PDB file of N, CA, C and O in Angstrom:
ATOM      1  N   MET A   1      11.808  16.984 -19.197  1.00  0.00           N
ATOM      2  CA  MET A   1      12.644  16.336 -20.177  1.00  0.00           C
ATOM      3  C   MET A   1      11.818  16.132 -21.452  1.00  0.00           C
ATOM      4  O   MET A   1      10.700  15.620 -21.405  1.00  0.00           O
ATOM      5  N   THR A   2      12.381  16.538 -22.580  1.00  0.00           N
ATOM      6  CA  THR A   2      11.677  16.381 -23.848  1.00  0.00           C
ATOM      7  C   THR A   2      11.753  14.930 -24.315  1.00  0.00           C
ATOM      8  O   THR A   2      12.503  14.128 -23.757  1.00  0.00           O
ATOM      9  N   ASP A   3      10.980  14.604 -25.333  1.00  0.00           N
ATOM     10  CA  ASP A   3      10.989  13.240 -25.875  1.00  0.00           C
ATOM     11  C   ASP A   3      12.375  12.865 -26.395  1.00  0.00           C
ATOM     12  O   ASP A   3      12.841  11.748 -26.174  1.00  0.00           O
ATOM     13  N   LEU A   4      13.038  13.801 -27.088  1.00  0.00           N
ATOM     14  CA  LEU A   4      14.366  13.525 -27.616  1.00  0.00           C
ATOM     15  C   LEU A   4      15.368  13.318 -26.480  1.00  0.00           C
ATOM     16  O   LEU A   4      16.193  12.407 -26.544  1.00  0.00           O
ATOM     17  N   GLU A   5      15.304  14.151 -25.448  1.00  0.00           N
ATOM     18  CA  GLU A   5      16.199  14.006 -24.305  1.00  0.00           C
ATOM     19  C   GLU A   5      15.973  12.657 -23.623  1.00  0.00           C
ATOM     20  O   GLU A   5      16.928  11.983 -23.239  1.00  0.00           O
ATOM     21  N   ARG A   6      14.728  12.273 -23.478  1.00  0.00           N
ATOM     22  CA  ARG A   6      14.405  10.987 -22.854  1.00  0.00           C
ATOM     23  C   ARG A   6      14.944   9.830 -23.699  1.00  0.00           C
ATOM     24  O   ARG A   6      15.486   8.862 -23.167  1.00  0.00           O
ATOM     25  N   LYS A   7      14.790   9.942 -25.011  1.00  0.00           N
ATOM     26  CA  LYS A   7      15.264   8.902 -25.916  1.00  0.00           C
ATOM     27  C   LYS A   7      16.793   8.802 -25.862  1.00  0.00           C
ATOM     28  O   LYS A   7      17.340   7.701 -25.794  1.00  0.00           O
ATOM     29  N   LEU A   8      17.481   9.944 -25.892  1.00  0.00           N
ATOM     30  CA  LEU A   8      18.941   9.942 -25.812  1.00  0.00           C
ATOM     31  C   LEU A   8      19.426   9.380 -24.482  1.00  0.00           C
ATOM     32  O   LEU A   8      20.402   8.631 -24.436  1.00  0.00           O
ATOM     33  N   TYR A   9      18.744   9.744 -23.409  1.00  0.00           N
ATOM     34  CA  TYR A   9      19.100   9.238 -22.088  1.00  0.00           C
ATOM     35  C   TYR A   9      19.025   7.711 -22.072  1.00  0.00           C
ATOM     36  O   TYR A   9      19.934   7.045 -21.577  1.00  0.00           O
ATOM     37  N   ARG A  10      17.950   7.167 -22.607  1.00  0.00           N
ATOM     38  CA  ARG A  10      17.772   5.709 -22.627  1.00  0.00           C
ATOM     39  C   ARG A  10      18.823   5.030 -23.513  1.00  0.00           C
ATOM     40  O   ARG A  10      19.351   3.978 -23.153  1.00  0.00           O
ATOM     41  N   ILE A  11      19.123   5.626 -24.659  1.00  0.00           N
ATOM     42  CA  ILE A  11      20.136   5.052 -25.553  1.00  0.00           C
ATOM     43  C   ILE A  11      21.496   5.038 -24.863  1.00  0.00           C
ATOM     44  O   ILE A  11      22.178   4.013 -24.850  1.00  0.00           O
ATOM     45  N   ILE A  12      21.887   6.170 -24.291  1.00  0.00           N
ATOM     46  CA  ILE A  12      23.184   6.272 -23.618  1.00  0.00           C
ATOM     47  C   ILE A  12      23.226   5.327 -22.427  1.00  0.00           C
ATOM     48  O   ILE A  12      24.224   4.639 -22.213  1.00  0.00           O
ATOM     49  N   TYR A  13      22.150   5.290 -21.653  1.00  0.00           N
ATOM     50  CA  TYR A  13      22.100   4.411 -20.487  1.00  0.00           C
ATOM     51  C   TYR A  13      22.242   2.945 -20.894  1.00  0.00           C
ATOM     52  O   TYR A  13      23.066   2.217 -20.340  1.00  0.00           O
ATOM     53  N   ASN A  14      21.442   2.523 -21.855  1.00  0.00           N
ATOM     54  CA  ASN A  14      21.456   1.117 -22.265  1.00  0.00           C
ATOM     55  C   ASN A  14      22.792   0.705 -22.889  1.00  0.00           C
ATOM     56  O   ASN A  14      23.285  -0.390 -22.622  1.00  0.00           O
ATOM     57  N   MET A  15      23.376   1.564 -23.710  1.00  0.00           N
ATOM     58  CA  MET A  15      24.659   1.217 -24.314  1.00  0.00           C
ATOM     59  C   MET A  15      25.776   1.238 -23.277  1.00  0.00           C
ATOM     60  O   MET A  15      26.710   0.441 -23.363  1.00  0.00           O
ATOM     61  N   SER A  16      25.694   2.132 -22.308  1.00  0.00           N
ATOM     62  CA  SER A  16      26.728   2.237 -21.285  1.00  0.00           C
ATOM     63  C   SER A  16      26.712   1.040 -20.345  1.00  0.00           C
ATOM     64  O   SER A  16      27.746   0.697 -19.770  1.00  0.00           O
ATOM     65  N   ARG A  17      25.582   0.410 -20.181  1.00  0.00           N
ATOM     66  CA  ARG A  17      25.493  -0.782 -19.326  1.00  0.00           C
ATOM     67  C   ARG A  17      26.417  -1.882 -19.818  1.00  0.00           C
ATOM     68  O   ARG A  17      26.884  -2.709 -19.035  1.00  0.00           O
ATOM     69  N   PHE A  18      26.679  -1.889 -21.122  1.00  0.00           N
ATOM     70  CA  PHE A  18      27.555  -2.902 -21.709  1.00  0.00           C
ATOM     71  C   PHE A  18      28.935  -2.332 -22.017  1.00  0.00           C
ATOM     72  O   PHE A  18      29.654  -2.846 -22.875  1.00  0.00           O
ATOM     73  N   ARG A  19      29.298  -1.260 -21.306  1.00  0.00           N
ATOM     74  CA  ARG A  19      30.619  -0.625 -21.427  1.00  0.00           C
ATOM     75  C   ARG A  19      30.938  -0.152 -22.843  1.00  0.00           C
ATOM     76  O   ARG A  19      32.086  -0.218 -23.283  1.00  0.00           O
ATOM     77  N   LYS A  20      29.928   0.319 -23.543  1.00  0.00           N
ATOM     78  CA  LYS A  20      30.153   0.878 -24.866  1.00  0.00           C
ATOM     79  C   LYS A  20      29.512   2.257 -24.917  1.00  0.00           C
ATOM     80  O   LYS A  20      28.290   2.391 -24.853  1.00  0.00           O
ATOM     81  N   ASN A  21      30.345   3.269 -25.032  1.00  0.00           N
ATOM     82  CA  ASN A  21      29.811   4.612 -25.170  1.00  0.00           C
ATOM     83  C   ASN A  21      29.334   4.807 -26.602  1.00  0.00           C
ATOM     84  O   ASN A  21      30.074   4.514 -27.541  1.00  0.00           O
ATOM     85  N   PRO A  22      28.111   5.295 -26.786  1.00  0.00           N
ATOM     86  CA  PRO A  22      27.600   5.482 -28.148  1.00  0.00           C
ATOM     87  C   PRO A  22      28.345   6.597 -28.870  1.00  0.00           C
ATOM     88  O   PRO A  22      28.672   7.623 -28.272  1.00  0.00           O
ATOM     89  N   THR A  23      28.607   6.396 -30.135  1.00  0.00           N
ATOM     90  CA  THR A  23      29.234   7.429 -30.956  1.00  0.00           C
ATOM     91  C   THR A  23      28.149   8.370 -31.473  1.00  0.00           C
ATOM     92  O   THR A  23      26.956   8.096 -31.346  1.00  0.00           O
ATOM     93  N   MET A  24      28.582   9.465 -32.049  1.00  0.00           N
ATOM     94  CA  MET A  24      27.624  10.401 -32.627  1.00  0.00           C
ATOM     95  C   MET A  24      26.868   9.702 -33.765  1.00  0.00           C
ATOM     96  O   MET A  24      25.671   9.926 -33.947  1.00  0.00           O
ATOM     97  N   GLU A  25      27.559   8.869 -34.517  1.00  0.00           N
ATOM     98  CA  GLU A  25      26.893   8.130 -35.604  1.00  0.00           C
ATOM     99  C   GLU A  25      25.814   7.198 -35.056  1.00  0.00           C
ATOM    100  O   GLU A  25      24.740   7.075 -35.644  1.00  0.00           O
ATOM    101  N   ASP A  26      26.099   6.544 -33.934  1.00  0.00           N
ATOM    102  CA  ASP A  26      25.089   5.685 -33.299  1.00  0.00           C
ATOM    103  C   ASP A  26      23.856   6.509 -32.931  1.00  0.00           C
ATOM    104  O   ASP A  26      22.725   6.108 -33.208  1.00  0.00           O
ATOM    105  N   LEU A  27      24.087   7.661 -32.307  1.00  0.00           N
ATOM    106  CA  LEU A  27      22.978   8.506 -31.859  1.00  0.00           C
ATOM    107  C   LEU A  27      22.183   9.061 -33.040  1.00  0.00           C
ATOM    108  O   LEU A  27      20.955   9.128 -32.987  1.00  0.00           O
ATOM    109  N   LYS A  28      22.881   9.459 -34.103  1.00  0.00           N
ATOM    110  CA  LYS A  28      22.182   9.973 -35.283  1.00  0.00           C
ATOM    111  C   LYS A  28      21.337   8.887 -35.925  1.00  0.00           C
ATOM    112  O   LYS A  28      20.213   9.149 -36.351  1.00  0.00           O
ATOM    113  N   ARG A  29      21.865   7.669 -35.999  1.00  0.00           N
ATOM    114  CA  ARG A  29      21.140   6.568 -36.611  1.00  0.00           C
ATOM    115  C   ARG A  29      19.926   6.180 -35.774  1.00  0.00           C
ATOM    116  O   ARG A  29      18.852   5.932 -36.323  1.00  0.00           O
ATOM    117  N   LYS A  30      20.081   6.126 -34.465  1.00  0.00           N
ATOM    118  CA  LYS A  30      19.000   5.659 -33.589  1.00  0.00           C
ATOM    119  C   LYS A  30      17.906   6.714 -33.372  1.00  0.00           C
ATOM    120  O   LYS A  30      16.755   6.362 -33.115  1.00  0.00           O
ATOM    121  N   THR A  31      18.258   8.006 -33.473  1.00  0.00           N
ATOM    122  CA  THR A  31      17.256   9.049 -33.257  1.00  0.00           C
ATOM    123  C   THR A  31      16.720   9.653 -34.555  1.00  0.00           C
ATOM    124  O   THR A  31      15.602  10.167 -34.585  1.00  0.00           O
ATOM    125  N   GLY A  32      17.506   9.593 -35.615  1.00  0.00           N
ATOM    126  CA  GLY A  32      17.098  10.223 -36.868  1.00  0.00           C
ATOM    127  C   GLY A  32      17.275  11.729 -36.850  1.00  0.00           C
ATOM    128  O   GLY A  32      16.730  12.426 -37.705  1.00  0.00           O
ATOM    129  N   LYS A  33      18.026  12.239 -35.892  1.00  0.00           N
ATOM    130  CA  LYS A  33      18.253  13.684 -35.761  1.00  0.00           C
ATOM    131  C   LYS A  33      19.659  14.030 -36.221  1.00  0.00           C
ATOM    132  O   LYS A  33      20.511  13.152 -36.352  1.00  0.00           O
ATOM    133  N   ASN A  34      19.902  15.328 -36.468  1.00  0.00           N
ATOM    134  CA  ASN A  34      21.235  15.761 -36.881  1.00  0.00           C
ATOM    135  C   ASN A  34      22.124  16.023 -35.657  1.00  0.00           C
ATOM    136  O   ASN A  34      21.643  16.049 -34.524  1.00  0.00           O
ATOM    137  N   GLU A  35      23.410  16.213 -35.900  1.00  0.00           N
ATOM    138  CA  GLU A  35      24.393  16.343 -34.833  1.00  0.00           C
ATOM    139  C   GLU A  35      24.120  17.548 -33.938  1.00  0.00           C
ATOM    140  O   GLU A  35      24.248  17.455 -32.717  1.00  0.00           O
ATOM    141  N   GLU A  36      23.751  18.666 -34.529  1.00  0.00           N
ATOM    142  CA  GLU A  36      23.492  19.885 -33.746  1.00  0.00           C
ATOM    143  C   GLU A  36      22.346  19.675 -32.753  1.00  0.00           C
ATOM    144  O   GLU A  36      22.443  20.082 -31.596  1.00  0.00           O
ATOM    145  N   THR A  37      21.280  19.050 -33.200  1.00  0.00           N
ATOM    146  CA  THR A  37      20.120  18.793 -32.344  1.00  0.00           C
ATOM    147  C   THR A  37      20.482  17.844 -31.205  1.00  0.00           C
ATOM    148  O   THR A  37      20.064  18.041 -30.064  1.00  0.00           O
ATOM    149  N   ILE A  38      21.263  16.813 -31.527  1.00  0.00           N
ATOM    150  CA  ILE A  38      21.678  15.850 -30.506  1.00  0.00           C
ATOM    151  C   ILE A  38      22.573  16.514 -29.466  1.00  0.00           C
ATOM    152  O   ILE A  38      22.396  16.305 -28.266  1.00  0.00           O
ATOM    153  N   ARG A  39      23.536  17.317 -29.925  1.00  0.00           N
ATOM    154  CA  ARG A  39      24.439  18.006 -28.988  1.00  0.00           C
ATOM    155  C   ARG A  39      23.668  18.932 -28.046  1.00  0.00           C
ATOM    156  O   ARG A  39      23.965  19.004 -26.854  1.00  0.00           O
ATOM    157  N   LYS A  40      22.682  19.633 -28.591  1.00  0.00           N
ATOM    158  CA  LYS A  40      21.878  20.538 -27.785  1.00  0.00           C
ATOM    159  C   LYS A  40      21.100  19.776 -26.716  1.00  0.00           C
ATOM    160  O   LYS A  40      21.022  20.216 -25.569  1.00  0.00           O
ATOM    161  N   ALA A  41      20.528  18.641 -27.091  1.00  0.00           N
ATOM    162  CA  ALA A  41      19.745  17.832 -26.151  1.00  0.00           C
ATOM    163  C   ALA A  41      20.639  17.238 -25.066  1.00  0.00           C
ATOM    164  O   ALA A  41      20.259  17.216 -23.895  1.00  0.00           O
ATOM    165  N   VAL A  42      21.823  16.756 -25.444  1.00  0.00           N
ATOM    166  CA  VAL A  42      22.747  16.191 -24.452  1.00  0.00           C
ATOM    167  C   VAL A  42      23.231  17.285 -23.502  1.00  0.00           C
ATOM    168  O   VAL A  42      23.372  17.042 -22.304  1.00  0.00           O
ATOM    169  N   LYS A  43      23.487  18.480 -24.022  1.00  0.00           N
ATOM    170  CA  LYS A  43      23.894  19.599 -23.151  1.00  0.00           C
ATOM    171  C   LYS A  43      22.791  19.928 -22.155  1.00  0.00           C
ATOM    172  O   LYS A  43      23.077  20.252 -21.002  1.00  0.00           O
ATOM    173  N   ASN A  44      21.528  19.848 -22.586  1.00  0.00           N
ATOM    174  CA  ASN A  44      20.415  20.081 -21.666  1.00  0.00           C
ATOM    175  C   ASN A  44      20.380  19.020 -20.576  1.00  0.00           C
ATOM    176  O   ASN A  44      20.137  19.336 -19.411  1.00  0.00           O
ATOM    177  N   LEU A  45      20.619  17.766 -20.942  1.00  0.00           N
ATOM    178  CA  LEU A  45      20.642  16.689 -19.946  1.00  0.00           C
ATOM    179  C   LEU A  45      21.769  16.917 -18.935  1.00  0.00           C
ATOM    180  O   LEU A  45      21.582  16.708 -17.736  1.00  0.00           O
ATOM    181  N   VAL A  46      22.923  17.341 -19.414  1.00  0.00           N
ATOM    182  CA  VAL A  46      24.057  17.600 -18.524  1.00  0.00           C
ATOM    183  C   VAL A  46      23.765  18.799 -17.630  1.00  0.00           C
ATOM    184  O   VAL A  46      24.066  18.765 -16.437  1.00  0.00           O
ATOM    185  N   SER A  47      23.186  19.852 -18.186  1.00  0.00           N
ATOM    186  CA  SER A  47      22.907  21.049 -17.387  1.00  0.00           C
ATOM    187  C   SER A  47      21.830  20.800 -16.333  1.00  0.00           C
ATOM    188  O   SER A  47      21.818  21.459 -15.293  1.00  0.00           O
ATOM    189  N   HIS A  48      20.922  19.849 -16.596  1.00  0.00           N
ATOM    190  CA  HIS A  48      19.896  19.488 -15.614  1.00  0.00           C
ATOM    191  C   HIS A  48      20.369  18.381 -14.676  1.00  0.00           C
ATOM    192  O   HIS A  48      19.603  17.879 -13.853  1.00  0.00           O
ATOM    193  N   LYS A  49      21.659  18.004 -14.814  1.00  0.00           N
ATOM    194  CA  LYS A  49      22.301  16.993 -13.975  1.00  0.00           C
ATOM    195  C   LYS A  49      21.662  15.612 -14.090  1.00  0.00           C
ATOM    196  O   LYS A  49      21.697  14.823 -13.145  1.00  0.00           O
ATOM    197  N   GLU A  50      21.083  15.325 -15.247  1.00  0.00           N
ATOM    198  CA  GLU A  50      20.567  13.988 -15.523  1.00  0.00           C
ATOM    199  C   GLU A  50      21.723  13.068 -15.924  1.00  0.00           C
ATOM    200  O   GLU A  50      21.733  11.881 -15.601  1.00  0.00           O
ATOM    201  N   LEU A  51      22.704  13.650 -16.642  1.00  0.00           N
ATOM    202  CA  LEU A  51      23.894  12.934 -17.091  1.00  0.00           C
ATOM    203  C   LEU A  51      25.129  13.692 -16.641  1.00  0.00           C
ATOM    204  O   LEU A  51      25.125  14.922 -16.591  1.00  0.00           O
ATOM    205  N   THR A  52      26.179  12.967 -16.317  1.00  0.00           N
ATOM    206  CA  THR A  52      27.483  13.587 -16.073  1.00  0.00           C
ATOM    207  C   THR A  52      28.549  12.718 -16.728  1.00  0.00           C
ATOM    208  O   THR A  52      28.427  11.494 -16.772  1.00  0.00           O
ATOM    209  N   TRP A  53      29.592  13.362 -17.235  1.00  0.00           N
ATOM    210  CA  TRP A  53      30.679  12.651 -17.889  1.00  0.00           C
ATOM    211  C   TRP A  53      31.851  12.579 -16.925  1.00  0.00           C
ATOM    212  O   TRP A  53      32.336  13.608 -16.453  1.00  0.00           O
ATOM    213  N   ASP A  54      32.307  11.366 -16.633  1.00  0.00           N
ATOM    214  CA  ASP A  54      33.463  11.159 -15.768  1.00  0.00           C
ATOM    215  C   ASP A  54      34.699  11.092 -16.666  1.00  0.00           C
ATOM    216  O   ASP A  54      34.909  10.109 -17.377  1.00  0.00           O
ATOM    217  N   LYS A  55      35.513  12.148 -16.625  1.00  0.00           N
ATOM    218  CA  LYS A  55      36.669  12.228 -17.512  1.00  0.00           C
ATOM    219  C   LYS A  55      37.716  11.167 -17.201  1.00  0.00           C
ATOM    220  O   LYS A  55      38.375  10.667 -18.112  1.00  0.00           O
ATOM    221  N   ASP A  56      37.877  10.820 -15.937  1.00  0.00           N
ATOM    222  CA  ASP A  56      38.883   9.829 -15.561  1.00  0.00           C
ATOM    223  C   ASP A  56      38.507   8.432 -16.047  1.00  0.00           C
ATOM    224  O   ASP A  56      39.333   7.723 -16.622  1.00  0.00           O
ATOM    225  N   LYS A  57      37.260   8.047 -15.813  1.00  0.00           N
ATOM    226  CA  LYS A  57      36.795   6.721 -16.222  1.00  0.00           C
ATOM    227  C   LYS A  57      36.361   6.671 -17.679  1.00  0.00           C
ATOM    228  O   LYS A  57      36.214   5.593 -18.255  1.00  0.00           O
ATOM    229  N   LYS A  58      36.155   7.847 -18.274  1.00  0.00           N
ATOM    230  CA  LYS A  58      35.665   7.974 -19.651  1.00  0.00           C
ATOM    231  C   LYS A  58      34.335   7.234 -19.832  1.00  0.00           C
ATOM    232  O   LYS A  58      34.168   6.421 -20.741  1.00  0.00           O
ATOM    233  N   GLU A  59      33.392   7.548 -18.928  1.00  0.00           N
ATOM    234  CA  GLU A  59      32.077   6.940 -19.025  1.00  0.00           C
ATOM    235  C   GLU A  59      31.025   7.893 -18.457  1.00  0.00           C
ATOM    236  O   GLU A  59      31.347   8.831 -17.728  1.00  0.00           O
ATOM    237  N   TRP A  60      29.773   7.637 -18.801  1.00  0.00           N
ATOM    238  CA  TRP A  60      28.657   8.441 -18.334  1.00  0.00           C
ATOM    239  C   TRP A  60      28.227   7.975 -16.956  1.00  0.00           C
ATOM    240  O   TRP A  60      28.290   6.788 -16.638  1.00  0.00           O
ATOM    241  N   SER A  61      27.789   8.931 -16.141  1.00  0.00           N
ATOM    242  CA  SER A  61      27.148   8.633 -14.863  1.00  0.00           C
ATOM    243  C   SER A  61      25.724   9.128 -14.953  1.00  0.00           C
ATOM    244  O   SER A  61      25.441  10.109 -15.641  1.00  0.00           O
ATOM    245  N   PHE A  62      24.820   8.448 -14.255  1.00  0.00           N
ATOM    246  CA  PHE A  62      23.397   8.745 -14.376  1.00  0.00           C
ATOM    247  C   PHE A  62      22.823   9.153 -13.040  1.00  0.00           C
ATOM    248  O   PHE A  62      23.308   8.750 -11.982  1.00  0.00           O
ATOM    249  N   LYS A  63      21.785   9.957 -13.107  1.00  0.00           N
ATOM    250  CA  LYS A  63      21.092  10.438 -11.894  1.00  0.00           C
ATOM    251  C   LYS A  63      20.393   9.320 -11.214  1.00  0.00           C
ATOM    252  O   LYS A  63      19.757   9.526 -10.180  1.00  0.00           O
TER     253      LYS A  63
END
C-alpha cells in the first residue's frame, strides 16, 4: 500500500466511523491531490480488497 493509499484508507475509515462518507472535495482538501490521482488510489484499494463499497447500505466496508 502506498502512502497515498494508506492516507485515503485512514481518512475514509475515520469519517465512516461517524456515518459520514467523505466527498471528493473532502479527499482533495485533506490529501492535497487532484481527483484523478485520488480515484486511481481508491481503485487500487478496492482491487486489493482493502475497501469495498456496499451499494445497499451506501457505505464503505473495511478489511
